[in-house]
N, CA, C and O atoms as CSV, one atom per row, in Angstrom:
chain,resi,resn,atom,element,x,y,z
A,1,MET,N,N,0.849,-1.178,0.000
A,1,MET,CA,C,0.000,0.000,0.000
A,1,MET,C,C,0.891,1.236,0.000
A,1,MET,O,O,1.898,1.289,0.705
A,2,HIS,N,N,0.523,2.185,-0.766
A,2,HIS,CA,C,1.287,3.429,-0.868
A,2,HIS,C,C,0.845,4.385,0.233
A,2,HIS,O,O,-0.342,4.679,0.368
A,3,PHE,N,N,1.803,4.868,1.017
A,3,PHE,CA,C,1.474,5.799,2.100
A,3,PHE,C,C,1.924,7.191,1.694
A,3,PHE,O,O,3.040,7.386,1.213
A,4,SER,N,N,1.062,8.128,1.889
A,4,SER,CA,C,1.442,9.505,1.578
A,4,SER,C,C,0.781,10.450,2.560
A,4,SER,O,O,-0.290,10.180,3.104
A,5,THR,N,N,1.437,11.536,2.762
A,5,THR,CA,C,0.872,12.598,3.579
A,5,THR,C,C,0.772,13.820,2.697
A,5,THR,O,O,1.754,14.225,2.076
A,6,PHE,N,N,-0.374,14.396,2.639
A,6,PHE,CA,C,-0.512,15.594,1.811
A,6,PHE,C,C,-1.363,16.617,2.534
A,6,PHE,O,O,-2.148,16.302,3.429
A,7,LEU,N,N,-1.181,17.811,2.125
A,7,LEU,CA,C,-1.818,18.933,2.799
A,7,LEU,C,C,-2.827,19.593,1.884
A,7,LEU,O,O,-2.515,19.973,0.755
A,8,LEU,N,N,-4.022,19.721,2.379
A,8,LEU,CA,C,-5.039,20.500,1.676
A,8,LEU,C,C,-5.344,21.704,2.547
A,8,LEU,O,O,-5.960,21.574,3.605
A,9,ALA,N,N,-4.922,22.849,2.112
A,9,ALA,CA,C,-5.195,24.058,2.890
A,9,ALA,C,C,-6.471,24.670,2.354
A,9,ALA,O,O,-6.503,25.219,1.252
A,10,ILE,N,N,-7.499,24.569,3.132
A,10,ILE,CA,C,-8.806,25.049,2.716
A,10,ILE,C,C,-9.218,26.171,3.644
A,10,ILE,O,O,-9.522,25.951,4.817
A,11,ALA,N,N,-9.223,27.347,3.115
A,11,ALA,CA,C,-9.555,28.498,3.951
A,11,ALA,C,C,-11.059,28.652,4.036
A,11,ALA,O,O,-11.741,28.719,3.014
A,12,LEU,N,N,-11.569,28.708,5.229
A,12,LEU,CA,C,-12.990,28.944,5.448
A,12,LEU,C,C,-13.215,30.389,5.859
A,12,LEU,O,O,-12.360,30.995,6.506
A,13,PRO,N,N,-14.327,30.926,5.497
A,13,PRO,CA,C,-14.600,32.317,5.842
A,13,PRO,C,C,-15.188,32.457,7.234
A,13,PRO,O,O,-16.161,33.184,7.438
A,14,ILE,N,N,-14.602,31.768,8.174
A,14,ILE,CA,C,-15.077,31.882,9.549
A,14,ILE,C,C,-14.216,32.963,10.179
A,14,ILE,O,O,-13.213,32.679,10.834
A,15,LEU,N,N,-14.614,34.176,9.974
A,15,LEU,CA,C,-13.808,35.313,10.387
A,15,LEU,C,C,-14.301,35.848,11.716
A,15,LEU,O,O,-15.503,36.009,11.928
A,16,SER,N,N,-13.371,36.121,12.599
A,16,SER,CA,C,-13.747,36.662,13.900
A,16,SER,C,C,-13.046,38.004,14.061
A,16,SER,O,O,-11.827,38.058,14.220
A,17,THR,N,N,-13.821,39.091,14.019
A,17,THR,CA,C,-13.242,40.425,14.153
A,17,THR,C,C,-13.971,41.175,15.252
A,17,THR,O,O,-15.076,40.804,15.648
A,18,LEU,N,N,-13.353,42.213,15.729
A,18,LEU,CA,C,-13.966,42.996,16.793
A,18,LEU,C,C,-14.940,44.035,16.267
A,18,LEU,O,O,-15.940,44.332,16.921
A,19,ALA,N,N,-14.664,44.594,15.089
A,19,ALA,CA,C,-15.511,45.662,14.539
A,19,ALA,C,C,-16.503,45.090,13.534
A,19,ALA,O,O,-16.281,44.020,12.967
A,20,GLN,N,N,-17.583,45.804,13.322
A,20,GLN,CA,C,-18.533,45.421,12.282
A,20,GLN,C,C,-17.815,45.524,10.936
A,20,GLN,O,O,-17.050,46.466,10.727
A,21,PRO,N,N,-18.040,44.587,10.027
A,21,PRO,CA,C,-17.369,44.664,8.735
A,21,PRO,C,C,-17.915,45.814,7.901
A,21,PRO,O,O,-19.106,46.123,7.944
A,22,THR,N,N,-17.039,46.431,7.156
A,22,THR,CA,C,-17.463,47.471,6.220
A,22,THR,C,C,-17.543,46.839,4.845
A,22,THR,O,O,-17.063,45.723,4.643
A,23,GLN,N,N,-18.139,47.535,3.905
A,23,GLN,CA,C,-18.240,47.006,2.549
A,23,GLN,C,C,-16.865,46.780,1.928
A,23,GLN,O,O,-16.755,46.059,0.937
A,24,LYS,N,N,-15.816,47.379,2.486
A,24,LYS,CA,C,-14.463,47.213,1.960
A,24,LYS,C,C,-13.700,46.111,2.685
A,24,LYS,O,O,-12.556,45.829,2.329
A,25,SER,N,N,-14.298,45.484,3.687
A,25,SER,CA,C,-13.584,44.474,4.460
A,25,SER,C,C,-13.421,43.180,3.672
A,25,SER,O,O,-14.115,42.940,2.683
A,26,GLU,N,N,-12.498,42.365,4.130
A,26,GLU,CA,C,-12.226,41.081,3.495
A,26,GLU,C,C,-13.475,40.195,3.483
A,26,GLU,O,O,-13.686,39.430,2.542
A,27,TYR,N,N,-14.283,40.296,4.505
A,27,TYR,CA,C,-15.511,39.506,4.581
A,27,TYR,C,C,-16.367,39.719,3.336
A,27,TYR,O,O,-16.903,38.761,2.779
A,28,TYR,N,N,-16.496,40.956,2.901
A,28,TYR,CA,C,-17.295,41.258,1.716
A,28,TYR,C,C,-16.504,41.064,0.420
A,28,TYR,O,O,-17.049,40.554,-0.559
A,29,SER,N,N,-15.248,41.456,0.402
A,29,SER,CA,C,-14.475,41.374,-0.836
A,29,SER,C,C,-14.237,39.933,-1.281
A,29,SER,O,O,-14.106,39.670,-2.476
A,30,LEU,N,N,-14.182,38.997,-0.332
A,30,LEU,CA,C,-13.988,37.587,-0.695
A,30,LEU,C,C,-15.296,36.876,-1.015
A,30,LEU,O,O,-15.285,35.737,-1.483
A,31,GLY,N,N,-16.413,37.531,-0.767
A,31,GLY,CA,C,-17.704,36.935,-1.089
A,31,GLY,C,C,-18.136,35.858,-0.109
A,31,GLY,O,O,-18.556,34.773,-0.514
A,32,CYS,N,N,-18.032,36.157,1.176
A,32,CYS,CA,C,-18.444,35.181,2.189
A,32,CYS,C,C,-19.944,34.904,2.092
A,32,CYS,O,O,-20.729,35.828,1.880
A,33,PRO,N,N,-20.345,33.654,2.242
A,33,PRO,CA,C,-21.764,33.311,2.127
A,33,PRO,C,C,-22.573,33.781,3.334
A,33,PRO,O,O,-22.013,34.091,4.386
A,34,LYS,N,N,-23.869,33.829,3.174
A,34,LYS,CA,C,-24.754,34.295,4.235
A,34,LYS,C,C,-24.792,33.337,5.424
A,34,LYS,O,O,-25.264,33.706,6.500
A,35,SER,N,N,-24.302,32.120,5.242
A,35,SER,CA,C,-24.282,31.152,6.338
A,35,SER,C,C,-23.172,31.463,7.340
A,35,SER,O,O,-23.084,30.819,8.386
A,36,THR,N,N,-22.327,32.444,7.029
A,36,THR,CA,C,-21.230,32.819,7.915
A,36,THR,C,C,-21.419,34.242,8.407
A,36,THR,O,O,-22.225,35.000,7.867
A,37,LYS,N,N,-20.661,34.595,9.443
A,37,LYS,CA,C,-20.705,35.971,9.931
A,37,LYS,C,C,-19.346,36.307,10.527
A,37,LYS,O,O,-18.682,35.436,11.089
A,38,PRO,N,N,-18.927,37.567,10.409
A,38,PRO,CA,C,-17.586,37.934,10.862
A,38,PRO,C,C,-17.403,37.920,12.376
A,38,PRO,O,O,-16.270,37.836,12.849
A,39,GLN,N,N,-18.463,37.998,13.132
A,39,GLN,CA,C,-18.329,37.999,14.590
A,39,GLN,C,C,-18.778,36.671,15.200
A,39,GLN,O,O,-19.306,36.660,16.312
A,40,ALA,N,N,-18.588,35.579,14.517
A,40,ALA,CA,C,-19.013,34.277,15.031
A,40,ALA,C,C,-18.226,33.932,16.291
A,40,ALA,O,O,-17.019,34.162,16.368
A,41,SER,N,N,-18.925,33.382,17.266
A,41,SER,CA,C,-18.264,32.935,18.493
A,41,SER,C,C,-17.421,31.697,18.184
A,41,SER,O,O,-17.568,31.086,17.125
A,42,GLN,N,N,-16.555,31.342,19.098
A,42,GLN,CA,C,-15.737,30.149,18.901
A,42,GLN,C,C,-16.628,28.909,18.754
A,42,GLN,O,O,-16.327,28.024,17.954
A,43,LYS,N,N,-17.712,28.842,19.516
A,43,LYS,CA,C,-18.652,27.723,19.424
A,43,LYS,C,C,-19.307,27.682,18.040
A,43,LYS,O,O,-19.430,26.613,17.443
A,44,GLU,N,N,-19.728,28.851,17.529
A,44,GLU,CA,C,-20.340,28.914,16.200
A,44,GLU,C,C,-19.342,28.532,15.114
A,44,GLU,O,O,-19.698,27.861,14.145
A,45,GLN,N,N,-18.095,28.958,15.276
A,45,GLN,CA,C,-17.065,28.608,14.307
A,45,GLN,C,C,-16.801,27.105,14.307
A,45,GLN,O,O,-16.635,26.495,13.251
A,46,LEU,N,N,-16.765,26.516,15.498
A,46,LEU,CA,C,-16.559,25.070,15.607
A,46,LEU,C,C,-17.725,24.320,14.945
A,46,LEU,O,O,-17.512,23.321,14.258
A,47,GLN,N,N,-18.946,24.800,15.154
A,47,GLN,CA,C,-20.105,24.181,14.510
A,47,GLN,C,C,-20.004,24.276,12.986
A,47,GLN,O,O,-20.315,23.315,12.283
A,48,ALA,N,N,-19.573,25.426,12.477
A,48,ALA,CA,C,-19.462,25.625,11.026
A,48,ALA,C,C,-18.382,24.731,10.424
A,48,ALA,O,O,-18.624,24.072,9.413
A,49,ILE,N,N,-17.205,24.697,11.026
A,49,ILE,CA,C,-16.121,23.873,10.464
A,49,ILE,C,C,-16.477,22.395,10.558
A,49,ILE,O,O,-16.152,21.624,9.654
A,50,THR,N,N,-17.137,21.991,11.631
A,50,THR,CA,C,-17.542,20.592,11.772
A,50,THR,C,C,-18.576,20.224,10.715
A,50,THR,O,O,-18.510,19.140,10.135
A,51,SER,N,N,-19.529,21.115,10.461
A,51,SER,CA,C,-20.525,20.873,9.407
A,51,SER,C,C,-19.854,20.792,8.041
A,51,SER,O,O,-20.175,19.915,7.239
A,52,PHE,N,N,-18.918,21.712,7.774
A,52,PHE,CA,C,-18.158,21.704,6.516
A,52,PHE,C,C,-17.419,20.377,6.365
A,52,PHE,O,O,-17.493,19.735,5.318
A,53,ASP,N,N,-16.707,19.969,7.417
A,53,ASP,CA,C,-15.932,18.728,7.370
A,53,ASP,C,C,-16.823,17.507,7.157
A,53,ASP,O,O,-16.477,16.606,6.393
A,54,ASN,N,N,-17.968,17.478,7.833
A,54,ASN,CA,C,-18.888,16.349,7.666
A,54,ASN,C,C,-19.403,16.258,6.232
A,54,ASN,O,O,-19.592,15.158,5.712
A,55,LEU,N,N,-19.631,17.403,5.591
A,55,LEU,CA,C,-20.033,17.385,4.186
A,55,LEU,C,C,-18.930,16.819,3.307
A,55,LEU,O,O,-19.216,16.100,2.350
A,56,LEU,N,N,-17.668,17.131,3.612
A,56,LEU,CA,C,-16.559,16.548,2.852
A,56,LEU,C,C,-16.517,15.036,3.037
A,56,LEU,O,O,-16.335,14.298,2.069
A,57,VAL,N,N,-16.685,14.567,4.279
A,57,VAL,CA,C,-16.689,13.133,4.569
A,57,VAL,C,C,-17.798,12.441,3.771
A,57,VAL,O,O,-17.619,11.326,3.282
A,58,GLN,N,N,-18.939,13.113,3.647
A,58,GLN,CA,C,-20.081,12.569,2.905
A,58,GLN,C,C,-19.937,12.770,1.390
A,58,GLN,O,O,-20.851,12.451,0.628
A,59,LYS,N,N,-18.786,13.301,0.959
A,59,LYS,CA,C,-18.471,13.557,-0.447
A,59,LYS,C,C,-19.396,14.593,-1.089
A,59,LYS,O,O,-19.638,14.555,-2.296
A,60,GLN,N,N,-19.904,15.507,-0.282
A,60,GLN,CA,C,-20.735,16.604,-0.770
A,60,GLN,C,C,-19.875,17.870,-0.844
A,60,GLN,O,O,-20.126,18.857,-0.153
A,61,ILE,N,N,-18.867,17.807,-1.694
A,61,ILE,CA,C,-17.849,18.855,-1.772
A,61,ILE,C,C,-18.456,20.189,-2.203
A,61,ILE,O,O,-18.193,21.218,-1.581
A,62,ALA,N,N,-19.256,20.180,-3.250
A,62,ALA,CA,C,-19.859,21.438,-3.735
A,62,ALA,C,C,-20.760,22.052,-2.671
A,62,ALA,O,O,-20.736,23.266,-2.467
A,63,THR,N,N,-21.549,21.237,-1.996
A,63,THR,CA,C,-22.425,21.758,-0.939
A,63,THR,C,C,-21.596,22.363,0.184
A,63,THR,O,O,-21.935,23.430,0.697
A,64,ALA,N,N,-20.522,21.700,0.570
A,64,ALA,CA,C,-19.648,22.215,1.640
A,64,ALA,C,C,-19.096,23.584,1.276
A,64,ALA,O,O,-19.189,24.525,2.065
A,65,TYR,N,N,-18.532,23.694,0.104
A,65,TYR,CA,C,-17.929,24.960,-0.310
A,65,TYR,C,C,-18.966,26.043,-0.551
A,65,TYR,O,O,-18.769,27.187,-0.143
A,66,ASN,N,N,-20.060,25.701,-1.204
A,66,ASN,CA,C,-21.076,26.707,-1.504
A,66,ASN,C,C,-21.792,27.194,-0.252
A,66,ASN,O,O,-22.333,28.300,-0.240
A,67,THR,N,N,-21.802,26.389,0.789
A,67,THR,CA,C,-22.460,26.775,2.037
A,67,THR,C,C,-21.527,27.545,2.961
A,67,THR,O,O,-21.960,28.502,3.603
A,68,TYR,N,N,-20.259,27.154,3.045
A,68,TYR,CA,C,-19.383,27.693,4.083
A,68,TYR,C,C,-18.159,28.461,3.598
A,68,TYR,O,O,-17.561,29.183,4.396
A,69,ALA,N,N,-17.759,28.348,2.358
A,69,ALA,CA,C,-16.521,28.989,1.908
A,69,ALA,C,C,-16.793,30.275,1.134
A,69,ALA,O,O,-17.775,30.387,0.401
A,70,ALA,N,N,-15.897,31.238,1.318
A,70,ALA,CA,C,-15.986,32.490,0.566
A,70,ALA,C,C,-15.752,32.195,-0.912
A,70,ALA,O,O,-14.801,31.499,-1.269
A,71,LYS,N,N,-16.607,32.719,-1.754
A,71,LYS,CA,C,-16.542,32.466,-3.195
A,71,LYS,C,C,-15.151,32.744,-3.770
A,71,LYS,O,O,-14.679,32.008,-4.636
A,72,ASN,N,N,-14.509,33.781,-3.299
A,72,ASN,CA,C,-13.195,34.191,-3.824
A,72,ASN,C,C,-12.067,33.967,-2.827
A,72,ASN,O,O,-11.088,34.713,-2.820
A,73,PHE,N,N,-12.196,32.935,-1.974
A,73,PHE,CA,C,-11.175,32.744,-0.953
A,73,PHE,C,C,-9.802,32.501,-1.575
A,73,PHE,O,O,-9.696,32.020,-2.703
A,74,ILE,N,N,-8.772,32.834,-0.838
A,74,ILE,CA,C,-7.400,32.686,-1.306
A,74,ILE,C,C,-6.945,31.267,-0.996
A,74,ILE,O,O,-6.881,30.864,0.165
A,75,GLN,N,N,-6.635,30.523,-2.037
A,75,GLN,CA,C,-6.242,29.120,-1.925
A,75,GLN,C,C,-4.778,29.020,-1.519
A,75,GLN,O,O,-3.922,29.686,-2.102
A,76,HIS,N,N,-4.492,28.199,-0.530
A,76,HIS,CA,C,-3.119,28.004,-0.071
A,76,HIS,C,C,-2.594,26.607,-0.367
A,76,HIS,O,O,-1.458,26.292,-0.014
A,77,ALA,N,N,-3.384,25.777,-0.996
A,77,ALA,CA,C,-2.944,24.419,-1.336
A,77,ALA,C,C,-2.133,24.473,-2.627
A,77,ALA,O,O,-2.620,24.939,-3.656
A,78,ALA,N,N,-0.915,24.000,-2.563
A,78,ALA,CA,C,-0.030,24.046,-3.727
A,78,ALA,C,C,-0.572,23.240,-4.905
A,78,ALA,O,O,-0.267,23.548,-6.057
A,79,ARG,N,N,-1.362,22.226,-4.629
A,79,ARG,CA,C,-1.883,21.360,-5.703
A,79,ARG,C,C,-3.063,21.959,-6.452
A,79,ARG,O,O,-3.434,21.459,-7.514
A,80,ILE,N,N,-3.654,23.011,-5.925
A,80,ILE,CA,C,-4.809,23.620,-6.575
A,80,ILE,C,C,-4.370,24.954,-7.180
A,80,ILE,O,O,-4.058,25.895,-6.449
A,81,PRO,N,N,-4.344,25.038,-8.514
A,81,PRO,CA,C,-3.808,26.221,-9.196
A,81,PRO,C,C,-4.797,27.366,-9.318
A,81,PRO,O,O,-5.454,27.509,-10.349
A,82,GLY,N,N,-4.911,28.170,-8.296
A,82,GLY,CA,C,-5.804,29.316,-8.364
A,82,GLY,C,C,-6.619,29.465,-7.096
A,82,GLY,O,O,-6.461,28.698,-6.146
A,83,ASN,N,N,-7.485,30.452,-7.091
A,83,ASN,CA,C,-8.288,30.776,-5.915
A,83,ASN,C,C,-9.771,30.546,-6.176
A,83,ASN,O,O,-10.209,30.422,-7.319
A,84,GLY,N,N,-10.526,30.494,-5.090
A,84,GLY,CA,C,-11.980,30.433,-5.182
A,84,GLY,C,C,-12.565,29.047,-5.071
A,84,GLY,O,O,-11.882,28.035,-5.228
A,85,THR,N,N,-13.864,29.037,-4.794
A,85,THR,CA,C,-14.558,27.775,-4.563
A,85,THR,C,C,-14.658,26.920,-5.828
A,85,THR,O,O,-14.579,25.694,-5.747
A,86,ALA,N,N,-14.828,27.539,-6.973
A,86,ALA,CA,C,-15.001,26.763,-8.208
A,86,ALA,C,C,-13.803,25.858,-8.470
A,86,ALA,O,O,-13.970,24.686,-8.809
A,87,LEU,N,N,-12.598,26.396,-8.314
A,87,LEU,CA,C,-11.398,25.582,-8.537
A,87,LEU,C,C,-11.236,24.506,-7.475
A,87,LEU,O,O,-10.852,23.378,-7.787
A,88,ALA,N,N,-11.525,24.842,-6.229
A,88,ALA,CA,C,-11.423,23.855,-5.151
A,88,ALA,C,C,-12.397,22.704,-5.380
A,88,ALA,O,O,-12.034,21.538,-5.220
A,89,ILE,N,N,-13.626,23.027,-5.752
A,89,ILE,CA,C,-14.629,21.995,-6.016
A,89,ILE,C,C,-14.198,21.117,-7.191
A,89,ILE,O,O,-14.295,19.892,-7.124
A,90,ALA,N,N,-13.725,21.744,-8.257
A,90,ALA,CA,C,-13.297,20.998,-9.446
A,90,ALA,C,C,-12.130,20.062,-9.125
A,90,ALA,O,O,-12.066,18.947,-9.643
A,91,TYR,N,N,-11.219,20.507,-8.281
A,91,TYR,CA,C,-10.063,19.676,-7.930
A,91,TYR,C,C,-10.445,18.585,-6.935
A,91,TYR,O,O,-10.086,17.422,-7.120
A,92,LEU,N,N,-11.163,18.951,-5.893
A,92,LEU,CA,C,-11.420,18.013,-4.801
A,92,LEU,C,C,-12.486,16.965,-5.109
A,92,LEU,O,O,-12.434,15.866,-4.557
A,93,THR,N,N,-13.440,17.271,-5.968
A,93,THR,CA,C,-14.512,16.315,-6.239
A,93,THR,C,C,-13.961,14.983,-6.766
A,93,THR,O,O,-14.280,13.943,-6.189
A,94,PRO,N,N,-13.157,14.962,-7.825
A,94,PRO,CA,C,-12.625,13.663,-8.264
A,94,PRO,C,C,-11.608,13.078,-7.269
A,94,PRO,O,O,-11.523,11.860,-7.109
A,95,THR,N,N,-10.850,13.942,-6.611
A,95,THR,CA,C,-9.846,13.465,-5.660
A,95,THR,C,C,-10.497,12.771,-4.474
A,95,THR,O,O,-10.075,11.683,-4.081
A,96,LEU,N,N,-11.525,13.394,-3.899
A,96,LEU,CA,C,-12.163,12.828,-2.716
A,96,LEU,C,C,-13.191,11.746,-3.052
A,96,LEU,O,O,-13.641,11.028,-2.159
A,97,SER,N,N,-13.565,11.621,-4.325
A,97,SER,CA,C,-14.543,10.589,-4.695
A,97,SER,C,C,-13.982,9.188,-4.487
A,97,SER,O,O,-14.744,8.239,-4.303
A,98,THR,N,N,-12.664,9.048,-4.515
A,98,THR,CA,C,-12.030,7.744,-4.304
A,98,THR,C,C,-11.331,7.671,-2.949
A,98,THR,O,O,-10.473,6.817,-2.729
A,99,THR,N,N,-11.702,8.564,-2.054
A,99,THR,CA,C,-11.054,8.635,-0.738
A,99,THR,C,C,-12.090,8.465,0.363
A,99,THR,O,O,-13.161,9.071,0.321
A,100,THR,N,N,-11.766,7.649,1.333
A,100,THR,CA,C,-12.581,7.533,2.531
A,100,THR,C,C,-11.962,8.431,3.585
A,100,THR,O,O,-10.797,8.253,3.942
A,101,LEU,N,N,-12.722,9.393,4.089
A,101,LEU,CA,C,-12.226,10.321,5.094
A,101,LEU,C,C,-12.817,9.994,6.455
A,101,LEU,O,O,-13.992,9.647,6.577
A,102,THR,N,N,-11.981,10.111,7.470
A,102,THR,CA,C,-12.411,9.991,8.855
A,102,THR,C,C,-11.886,11.209,9.593
A,102,THR,O,O,-10.693,11.507,9.528
A,103,ILE,N,N,-12.764,11.919,10.296
A,103,ILE,CA,C,-12.330,13.080,11.065
A,103,ILE,C,C,-11.653,12.588,12.340
A,103,ILE,O,O,-12.247,11.842,13.119
A,104,LEU,N,N,-10.402,13.012,12.546
A,104,LEU,CA,C,-9.661,12.639,13.743
A,104,LEU,C,C,-9.737,13.713,14.821
A,104,LEU,O,O,-9.826,13.399,16.008
A,105,ASP,N,N,-9.701,14.989,14.409
A,105,ASP,CA,C,-9.715,16.077,15.377
A,105,ASP,C,C,-10.100,17.369,14.686
A,105,ASP,O,O,-9.747,17.590,13.528
A,106,VAL,N,N,-10.823,18.221,15.392
A,106,VAL,CA,C,-11.211,19.545,14.893
A,106,VAL,C,C,-10.849,20.554,15.978
A,106,VAL,O,O,-11.141,20.347,17.155
A,107,TRP,N,N,-10.215,21.636,15.570
A,107,TRP,CA,C,-9.798,22.672,16.522
A,107,TRP,C,C,-10.118,24.041,15.945
A,107,TRP,O,O,-9.914,24.283,14.755
A,108,VAL,N,N,-10.620,24.936,16.787
A,108,VAL,CA,C,-10.846,26.338,16.432
A,108,VAL,C,C,-10.334,27.184,17.587
A,108,VAL,O,O,-10.663,26.932,18.746
A,109,GLY,N,N,-9.531,28.183,17.267
A,109,GLY,CA,C,-9.028,29.075,18.304
A,109,GLY,C,C,-8.005,30.042,17.737
A,109,GLY,O,O,-7.628,29.951,16.569
A,110,PRO,N,N,-7.558,30.967,18.573
A,110,PRO,CA,C,-6.595,31.974,18.101
A,110,PRO,C,C,-5.186,31.407,17.971
A,110,PRO,O,O,-4.762,30.562,18.759
A,111,ASN,N,N,-4.468,31.895,16.952
A,111,ASN,CA,C,-3.061,31.535,16.817
A,111,ASN,C,C,-2.215,32.527,17.622
A,111,ASN,O,O,-2.761,33.338,18.370
A,112,ALA,N,N,-0.903,32.471,17.477
A,112,ALA,CA,C,-0.004,33.334,18.246
A,112,ALA,C,C,-0.232,34.819,17.965
A,112,ALA,O,O,0.064,35.658,18.815
A,113,GLN,N,N,-0.755,35.151,16.784
A,113,GLN,CA,C,-1.024,36.539,16.420
A,113,GLN,C,C,-2.437,36.963,16.820
A,113,GLN,O,O,-2.834,38.099,16.560
A,114,GLY,N,N,-3.200,36.069,17.445
A,114,GLY,CA,C,-4.555,36.395,17.863
A,114,GLY,C,C,-5.604,36.248,16.783
A,114,GLY,O,O,-6.748,36.662,16.971
A,115,ILE,N,N,-5.235,35.663,15.652
A,115,ILE,CA,C,-6.167,35.452,14.544
A,115,ILE,C,C,-6.824,34.085,14.731
A,115,ILE,O,O,-6.135,33.079,14.903
A,116,THR,N,N,-8.144,34.053,14.696
A,116,THR,CA,C,-8.855,32.794,14.868
A,116,THR,C,C,-8.720,31.943,13.610
A,116,THR,O,O,-8.969,32.403,12.496
A,117,LYS,N,N,-8.324,30.706,13.816
A,117,LYS,CA,C,-8.133,29.746,12.719
A,117,LYS,C,C,-8.824,28.445,13.091
A,117,LYS,O,O,-9.179,28.215,14.247
A,118,SER,N,N,-9.003,27.610,12.098
A,118,SER,CA,C,-9.529,26.278,12.357
A,118,SER,C,C,-8.630,25.259,11.676
A,118,SER,O,O,-8.056,25.524,10.620
A,119,THR,N,N,-8.519,24.107,12.288
A,119,THR,CA,C,-7.736,23.019,11.730
A,119,THR,C,C,-8.502,21.725,11.940
A,119,THR,O,O,-9.010,21.461,13.030
A,120,THR,N,N,-8.581,20.928,10.898
A,120,THR,CA,C,-9.174,19.609,10.996
A,120,THR,C,C,-8.156,18.596,10.519
A,120,THR,O,O,-7.539,18.770,9.468
A,121,TYR,N,N,-7.984,17.541,11.291
A,121,TYR,CA,C,-7.124,16.437,10.894
A,121,TYR,C,C,-8.012,15.277,10.461
A,121,TYR,O,O,-8.837,14.781,11.229
A,122,PHE,N,N,-7.825,14.860,9.219
A,122,PHE,CA,C,-8.558,13.728,8.667
A,122,PHE,C,C,-7.595,12.569,8.459
A,122,PHE,O,O,-6.412,12.779,8.190
A,123,LYS,N,N,-8.091,11.366,8.581
A,123,LYS,CA,C,-7.375,10.200,8.070
A,123,LYS,C,C,-7.992,9.951,6.709
A,123,LYS,O,O,-9.210,9.817,6.592
A,124,GLY,N,N,-7.172,9.890,5.690
A,124,GLY,CA,C,-7.664,9.647,4.345
A,124,GLY,C,C,-7.133,8.334,3.817
A,124,GLY,O,O,-5.940,8.052,3.928
A,125,ASP,N,N,-8.003,7.533,3.248
A,125,ASP,CA,C,-7.609,6.280,2.616
A,125,ASP,C,C,-8.063,6.362,1.171
A,125,ASP,O,O,-9.242,6.188,0.864
A,126,SER,N,N,-7.111,6.630,0.288
A,126,SER,CA,C,-7.404,6.889,-1.110
A,126,SER,C,C,-7.005,5.708,-1.980
A,126,SER,O,O,-5.955,5.100,-1.774
A,127,GLN,N,N,-7.850,5.386,-2.955
A,127,GLN,CA,C,-7.519,4.346,-3.922
A,127,GLN,C,C,-6.317,4.761,-4.763
A,127,GLN,O,O,-5.588,3.906,-5.266
A,128,VAL,N,N,-6.106,6.050,-4.918
A,128,VAL,CA,C,-5.002,6.560,-5.739
A,128,VAL,C,C,-3.756,6.802,-4.908
A,128,VAL,O,O,-2.663,6.397,-5.304
A,129,ARG,N,N,-3.900,7.458,-3.758
A,129,ARG,CA,C,-2.748,7.875,-2.964
A,129,ARG,C,C,-2.439,6.955,-1.788
A,129,ARG,O,O,-1.360,7.065,-1.206
A,130,GLY,N,N,-3.324,6.073,-1.427
A,130,GLY,CA,C,-3.102,5.205,-0.284
A,130,GLY,C,C,-3.540,5.867,1.006
A,130,GLY,O,O,-4.359,6.786,1.004
A,131,LEU,N,N,-2.988,5.391,2.097
A,131,LEU,CA,C,-3.348,5.887,3.429
A,131,LEU,C,C,-2.505,7.104,3.772
A,131,LEU,O,O,-1.303,7.122,3.508
A,132,GLY,N,N,-3.122,8.109,4.352
A,132,GLY,CA,C,-2.382,9.304,4.722
A,132,GLY,C,C,-3.173,10.183,5.651
A,132,GLY,O,O,-4.279,9.849,6.075
A,133,VAL,N,N,-2.581,11.313,5.954
A,133,VAL,CA,C,-3.221,12.297,6.814
A,133,VAL,C,C,-3.469,13.544,5.984
A,133,VAL,O,O,-2.592,13.994,5.247
A,134,ILE,N,N,-4.654,14.093,6.106
A,134,ILE,CA,C,-5.001,15.335,5.420
A,134,ILE,C,C,-5.235,16.379,6.488
A,134,ILE,O,O,-5.982,16.150,7.440
A,135,VAL,N,N,-4.606,17.509,6.332
A,135,VAL,CA,C,-4.810,18.610,7.258
A,135,VAL,C,C,-5.594,19.679,6.520
A,135,VAL,O,O,-5.147,20.197,5.497
A,136,ASP,N,N,-6.749,20.002,7.036
A,136,ASP,CA,C,-7.634,21.014,6.455
A,136,ASP,C,C,-7.534,22.248,7.334
A,136,ASP,O,O,-7.964,22.236,8.487
A,137,ILE,N,N,-6.962,23.316,6.782
A,137,ILE,CA,C,-6.751,24.530,7.560
A,137,ILE,C,C,-7.650,25.636,7.028
A,137,ILE,O,O,-7.629,26.752,7.547
């Protein structure tokens, strides 16, 4: 069996800010969906990322992204050439269709700079890539 570890950096628009967003804020410029809000509590953010992750496990990639991800989010995964939900959906749908995902851990909280982030660790068993760990950030 081929073992691989790969990273999928998936930015979610679970933004936590102190001020109300303005029309010029990143929340609006990235096209965050109505299912999200910039002042979400840590509990609300955990609920959102868990719902997003469960949709990925169920192979409902388009629903996950269209419900929880900013339309124009900045992609950090080296394997996905470009930004936004359309490219992520196009790349991940065939990739995850042959992968069994198991959620190992979900975390939401501030990093060292005080910016709230979320991380999910999945165990992935892919017919193409073999067994590995996927980190969804």
